[in-house]
C-alpha positions as CSV (number, residue, x, y, z in Angstrom):
1,X,-19.2,-165.4,65.0
2,X,-20.1,-164.2,68.0
3,X,-22.6,-162.9,70.4
4,X,-22.8,-160.3,73.4
5,X,-25.5,-160.6,75.2
6,X,-26.3,-157.0,77.1
7,X,-26.9,-157.6,80.6
8,X,-30.0,-154.7,82.3
9,X,-26.8,-153.1,84.4
10,X,-24.5,-152.5,81.4
11,X,-27.5,-151.0,79.9
12,X,-27.9,-149.0,82.7
13,X,-24.1,-148.4,83.1
14,X,-24.0,-147.1,79.2
15,X,-26.9,-145.2,78.9
16,X,-25.5,-143.4,82.2
17,X,-22.2,-142.4,79.8
18,X,-23.9,-141.6,76.8
19,X,-25.9,-138.8,79.5
20,X,-22.5,-138.0,81.1
21,X,-21.0,-136.6,77.7
22,X,-23.3,-134.8,76.7
23,X,-24.0,-133.3,79.7
24,X,-20.2,-132.7,79.4
25,X,-21.0,-131.3,76.1
26,X,-24.0,-129.2,76.2
27,X,-22.0,-127.5,79.6
28,X,-19.4,-127.1,77.9
29,X,-21.0,-125.2,74.7
30,X,-22.7,-123.2,77.5
31,X,-19.9,-121.7,78.8
32,X,-18.3,-121.0,75.5
33,X,-21.6,-119.3,74.0
34,X,-21.1,-117.6,77.8
35,X,-17.1,-116.1,77.4
36,X,-18.2,-115.5,73.4
37,X,-20.9,-113.3,74.6
38,X,-19.0,-111.5,77.0
39,X,-15.6,-111.0,75.1
40,X,-18.6,-109.4,71.7
41,X,-19.6,-107.0,74.5
42,X,-16.4,-105.8,75.8
43,X,-15.7,-105.1,72.4
44,X,-18.4,-103.3,71.2
45,X,-17.8,-101.0,74.3
46,X,-13.6,-100.8,73.5
47,X,-15.3,-99.8,69.8
48,X,-17.8,-97.2,70.8
49,X,-15.3,-95.8,73.2
50,X,-13.0,-95.3,70.6
51,X,-15.5,-93.9,68.5
52,X,-16.3,-91.4,70.6
53,X,-12.8,-90.5,71.2
54,X,-12.1,-89.7,67.9
55,X,-15.1,-88.0,67.5
56,X,-14.3,-86.0,70.0
57,X,-10.9,-85.6,69.0
58,X,-12.0,-84.2,65.2
59,X,-14.9,-81.7,66.6
60,X,-11.8,-79.7,69.4
61,X,-9.7,-79.5,65.7
62,X,-12.2,-78.6,64.3
63,X,-13.0,-75.6,67.0
64,X,-9.7,-74.7,66.5
65,X,-9.7,-74.6,62.9
66,X,-12.4,-72.3,63.0
67,X,-10.8,-70.1,65.9
68,X,-7.7,-70.1,63.5
69,X,-9.7,-69.1,61.1
70,X,-11.7,-66.4,62.2
71,X,-8.3,-64.6,64.4
72,X,-6.9,-64.8,60.3
73,X,-10.2,-63.4,59.1
74,X,-10.4,-60.4,61.9
75,X,-6.7,-59.5,61.5
76,X,-7.3,-59.4,57.4
77,X,-10.6,-57.1,58.2
78,X,-8.5,-54.8,59.9
79,X,-5.3,-54.7,57.5
80,X,-8.5,-54.0,54.8
81,X,-10.0,-51.5,56.6
82,X,-7.2,-49.7,58.2
83,X,-5.3,-49.5,54.1
84,X,-9.0,-48.1,52.9
85,X,-8.5,-45.9,55.6
86,X,-5.7,-44.1,55.3
87,X,-6.1,-44.5,51.0
88,X,-9.5,-42.4,51.6
89,X,-7.6,-40.0,54.2
90,X,-4.9,-39.5,50.9
91,X,-7.5,-39.1,48.7
92,X,-9.8,-37.0,51.1
93,X,-6.0,-34.8,51.8
94,X,-6.0,-34.0,48.5
95,X,-9.3,-32.8,47.7
96,X,-9.4,-30.5,50.6
97,X,-5.3,-29.3,49.3
98,X,-7.3,-28.1,46.1
99,X,-9.9,-25.9,47.9
100,X,-7.6,-24.3,50.6
101,X,-8.5,-20.9,51.1
102,X,-12.2,-21.4,49.7
103,X,-14.0,-19.2,52.4
104,X,-16.4,-20.8,54.2
105,X,-14.5,-24.1,53.6
106,X,-12.9,-24.0,57.7
107,X,-16.1,-22.9,59.4
108,X,-18.5,-25.9,57.6
109,X,-16.1,-28.7,58.0
110,X,-15.1,-27.3,61.5
111,X,-18.3,-29.3,63.2
112,X,-17.2,-32.5,61.8
113,X,-14.0,-32.5,62.5
114,X,-14.1,-31.5,66.4
115,X,-16.3,-35.3,65.9
116,X,-14.1,-37.0,64.8
117,X,-11.2,-35.8,67.2
118,X,-13.7,-38.1,70.3
119,X,-13.2,-41.1,68.7
120,X,-13.4,-43.0,72.2
121,X,-9.6,-44.8,73.4
122,X,-11.3,-47.4,75.4
123,X,-13.2,-48.8,71.3
124,X,-11.0,-52.1,70.5
125,X,-8.6,-51.2,67.4
126,X,-11.8,-52.7,64.8
127,X,-14.5,-50.2,66.9
128,X,-11.7,-47.1,66.0
129,X,-11.4,-47.8,62.4
130,X,-14.5,-48.4,61.7
131,X,-15.4,-44.7,63.9
132,X,-12.7,-43.2,61.8
133,X,-13.8,-44.8,58.6
134,X,-17.2,-43.8,59.5
135,X,-15.9,-39.7,59.8
136,X,-14.6,-39.9,57.0
137,X,-17.7,-40.6,55.4
138,X,-19.4,-37.6,57.1
139,X,-16.0,-35.2,56.0
140,X,-16.6,-36.0,52.4
141,X,-20.4,-35.3,53.0
142,X,-20.1,-31.8,54.8
143,X,-17.2,-31.1,51.8
144,X,-19.6,-32.1,48.8
145,X,-22.6,-30.1,51.1
146,X,-20.0,-27.0,50.9
147,X,-19.5,-27.2,47.4
148,X,-22.4,-27.7,46.1
149,X,-23.9,-24.9,47.8
150,X,-21.3,-22.5,47.3
151,X,-21.3,-22.9,43.3
152,X,-25.3,-23.1,43.1
153,X,-25.0,-19.6,44.9
154,X,-22.4,-18.7,42.4
155,X,-24.5,-19.6,39.8
156,X,-27.7,-18.1,41.2
157,X,-25.7,-14.1,41.2
158,X,-24.4,-15.1,37.4
159,X,-28.2,-15.7,36.3
160,X,-29.0,-12.8,38.4
161,X,-27.1,-10.3,36.6
162,X,-28.5,-12.0,33.3
163,X,-24.8,-14.0,32.7
164,X,-24.5,-17.5,32.0
165,X,-22.2,-18.8,34.9
166,X,-20.8,-21.7,32.7
167,X,-19.5,-18.9,30.2
168,X,-17.3,-18.0,32.9
169,X,-15.8,-21.6,34.3
170,X,-12.8,-22.2,31.8
171,X,-12.6,-25.7,29.9
172,X,-9.6,-27.3,28.2
173,X,-7.9,-27.5,31.3
174,X,-8.0,-30.1,34.1
175,X,-9.5,-28.1,37.0
176,X,-8.5,-29.5,40.0
177,X,-6.2,-31.8,38.7
178,X,-6.9,-35.9,38.7
179,X,-9.9,-35.2,41.4
180,X,-12.0,-34.3,38.0
181,X,-9.8,-35.0,35.4
182,X,-11.5,-38.8,35.6
183,X,-14.3,-38.5,33.9
184,X,-15.9,-42.1,34.7
185,X,-15.8,-42.4,38.8
186,X,-14.0,-45.6,38.2
187,X,-10.5,-44.5,36.4
188,X,-10.7,-42.4,39.4
189,X,-11.2,-44.5,41.8
190,X,-8.4,-46.9,40.2
191,X,-5.9,-43.5,40.3
192,X,-6.9,-42.9,43.8
193,X,-6.8,-46.6,44.4
194,X,-10.4,-46.0,46.2
195,X,-13.9,-47.4,45.7
196,X,-15.6,-45.7,43.2
197,X,-18.4,-45.1,45.0
198,X,-15.6,-42.5,47.1
199,X,-14.6,-42.3,44.2
200,X,-17.8,-40.5,42.8
201,X,-18.3,-38.6,45.6
202,X,-14.4,-37.0,45.8
203,X,-15.3,-36.2,42.1
204,X,-19.0,-34.5,42.4
205,X,-17.1,-32.2,45.6
206,X,-13.9,-31.5,43.5
207,X,-15.8,-30.4,40.6
208,X,-18.5,-27.9,42.3
209,X,-15.9,-26.1,44.1
210,X,-13.6,-26.3,40.8
211,X,-15.8,-24.3,39.6
212,X,-17.3,-22.6,42.7
213,X,-13.7,-20.9,42.5
214,X,-13.6,-20.1,39.1
215,X,-16.6,-18.1,39.3
216,X,-15.8,-16.9,42.0
217,X,-13.1,-15.6,40.2
218,X,-14.7,-14.6,37.8
219,X,-16.9,-12.7,40.2
220,X,-13.8,-10.7,41.5
221,X,-13.4,-8.8,37.9
222,X,-17.3,-8.4,37.4
223,X,-19.2,-5.2,38.3
224,X,-20.8,-6.7,41.7
225,X,-20.0,-4.2,44.3
226,X,-22.0,-1.3,45.6
227,X,-20.8,2.0,44.0
228,X,-21.9,3.8,47.3
229,X,-22.2,3.8,51.1
230,X,-25.5,3.3,53.0
231,X,-27.3,5.6,50.4
232,X,-31.0,4.5,49.1
233,X,-32.1,4.0,45.9
234,X,-34.6,6.2,43.6
235,X,-34.7,5.4,39.6
236,X,-34.6,2.7,38.6
237,X,-33.4,1.3,35.0
238,X,-36.1,1.7,32.2
239,X,-39.3,3.8,30.7
240,X,-40.0,6.6,33.4
241,X,-41.6,10.1,33.2
242,X,-38.8,12.3,32.7
243,X,-38.2,14.8,34.9
244,X,-37.2,17.7,33.1
245,X,-39.9,16.9,30.2
246,X,-42.1,14.8,31.6
247,X,-42.8,12.3,29.0
248,X,-41.3,8.5,29.1
249,X,-37.9,8.1,28.6
250,X,-35.5,5.3,29.0
251,X,-32.8,5.7,32.3
252,X,-30.4,3.8,31.2
253,X,-28.9,3.1,34.4
254,X,-29.7,3.0,38.6
255,X,-30.0,5.7,40.6
256,X,-28.5,6.3,44.7
257,X,-29.9,9.5,46.5
258,X,-27.5,11.0,48.8
259,X,-25.4,14.1,49.9
260,X,-23.1,16.4,48.4
261,X,-19.6,14.8,48.9
262,X,-21.1,11.2,49.7
263,X,-17.6,8.9,48.0
264,X,-18.4,7.0,45.0
265,X,-16.5,3.5,44.6
266,X,-15.4,1.6,41.8
267,X,-17.8,-1.4,41.5
268,X,-15.4,-3.6,39.7
269,X,-11.3,-3.9,39.2
270,X,-10.4,-1.8,35.3
271,X,-9.4,1.0,33.5
272,X,-10.0,4.2,33.3
273,X,-11.2,4.8,30.0
274,X,-13.0,8.7,30.6
275,X,-13.4,11.4,32.6
276,X,-15.3,14.8,32.3
277,X,-18.7,16.4,31.7
278,X,-20.8,14.2,28.8
279,X,-23.8,15.7,27.9
280,X,-26.6,15.3,30.4
281,X,-24.5,13.6,32.6
282,X,-22.6,16.3,33.8
283,X,-19.0,15.2,35.0
284,X,-18.9,11.4,34.4
285,X,-16.5,8.7,34.9
286,X,-16.2,5.7,33.0
287,X,-13.9,2.6,33.8
288,X,-13.0,-0.5,31.4
289,X,-13.3,-3.8,33.2
290,X,-12.6,-6.2,30.3
291,X,-14.2,-9.0,28.3
292,X,-16.9,-6.4,27.2
293,X,-18.2,-4.7,30.5
294,X,-18.4,-0.9,31.4
295,X,-19.0,1.2,34.0
296,X,-20.4,4.6,33.7
297,X,-20.5,7.5,36.6
298,X,-22.4,10.2,36.6
299,X,-23.8,13.8,38.1
300,X,-20.2,13.9,40.1
301,X,-19.4,16.8,42.0
302,X,-15.5,15.8,41.9
303,X,-13.4,13.4,39.8
304,X,-10.3,11.8,42.1
305,X,-9.0,9.0,38.6
306,X,-7.7,10.4,35.3
307,X,-7.5,8.7,32.1
308,X,-5.7,5.5,31.8
309,X,-5.3,4.8,36.0
310,X,-6.0,1.7,36.9
311,X,-7.8,0.9,39.9
312,X,-9.2,-1.5,42.2
313,X,-13.4,-3.1,43.4
314,X,-13.8,-1.2,46.1
315,X,-11.5,1.6,45.0
316,X,-13.1,5.9,45.8
317,X,-12.8,7.7,42.4
318,X,-14.8,10.9,43.3
319,X,-17.7,12.1,44.9
320,X,-21.4,12.4,44.4
321,X,-23.2,15.9,43.4
322,X,-26.1,17.2,41.0
323,X,-24.6,17.9,37.3
324,X,-25.7,17.8,34.2
325,X,-29.3,16.9,33.4
326,X,-30.2,16.2,37.8
327,X,-33.0,17.8,40.2
328,X,-30.5,17.0,43.1
329,X,-27.9,15.1,44.7
330,X,-27.2,11.2,43.6
331,X,-25.2,9.1,41.7
332,X,-26.1,7.8,38.5
333,X,-25.0,4.2,37.9
334,X,-24.9,2.2,34.6
335,X,-23.3,-1.0,33.5
336,X,-22.9,-2.0,29.7
337,X,-22.1,-5.5,28.4
338,X,-20.3,-5.0,25.0
339,X,-21.8,-2.3,23.7
340,X,-25.5,-2.8,25.8
341,X,-26.7,-0.6,29.1
342,X,-28.1,-3.3,31.1
343,X,-30.2,-3.1,34.3
344,X,-27.5,-2.8,37.3
345,X,-29.7,-3.7,39.9
346,X,-29.5,-7.2,38.3
347,X,-25.3,-7.1,39.0
348,X,-26.3,-5.4,42.4
349,X,-28.4,-8.2,43.7
350,X,-25.9,-10.4,42.2
351,X,-23.3,-8.9,44.7
352,X,-24.7,-9.4,47.2
353,X,-25.4,-13.3,46.9
354,X,-21.7,-13.2,46.1
355,X,-21.4,-12.2,49.0
356,X,-23.1,-14.7,50.5
357,X,-21.4,-17.5,48.7
358,X,-17.8,-16.0,50.0
């Protein structure tokens, strides 16, 4: 065994060496830690910058996609609206073609058509299409109101005459073509390729216009015209005191007062079925209008037609006089329906309403 003696100087030297090593290790460790911390902060900053960049790119892509989607949607909306406008124009054209020439239709639609013609040229395509579509809505409303008003006036005229309007509207045939042939608006909408609501409004207008046309045609064949011009009326239809017997008696016609030779006109087209003298009536003309309708013109001074002659409405057939049981120059006018005398005043008033609907 050997023994070593550590002197004080050696001990101090060893302690100094250990201290220096410890200090070196501490400095190195601190440097490494500082360096590691610096690298970590840089990485984090780079990561943050990368994330921010990715979010910015994603945001720009989203905005671009949204803009493209909106552009496509706008183009699609314009195309859809344009197609709808074209289809509605076709449906309106079909309606107005069916009723072309209806009395008063042009005047009724003229304000709406003039308003539609003032579409501003500076408007965007979308706005112009919307304005055209709104004009179509106003046009179908005007046509529907006109159709309903005309049909209602004609129906009232027939009721004033004591007639049933539906009896003079043909059934079993498609009036107005496909516009009213389809009972279901959805079916009509499929035929016209328009929405069901617009198709229903087209159908209503077509039905009313078709019925009004049928009633107007029927009215032109019925005794709705006046048999004299600018003359007053005296005795009406019904029970009155007979001017000769002074007793109550049925007066089966309507008297129009005037002077000798005043012209007498037919109140509806027809065929003359009688001319000559009838007891109490004096010189008389009777005209058969078909469908059970007949008119009689009595107390005439002169007769200007003959049996079998076809006459038109408003044609002069004779002259006012005072023949037969008459107290002065006047026309005794009668209307017969299926063999029964009717009140002629109702037909005269009905004719006034027919004129308003024309």
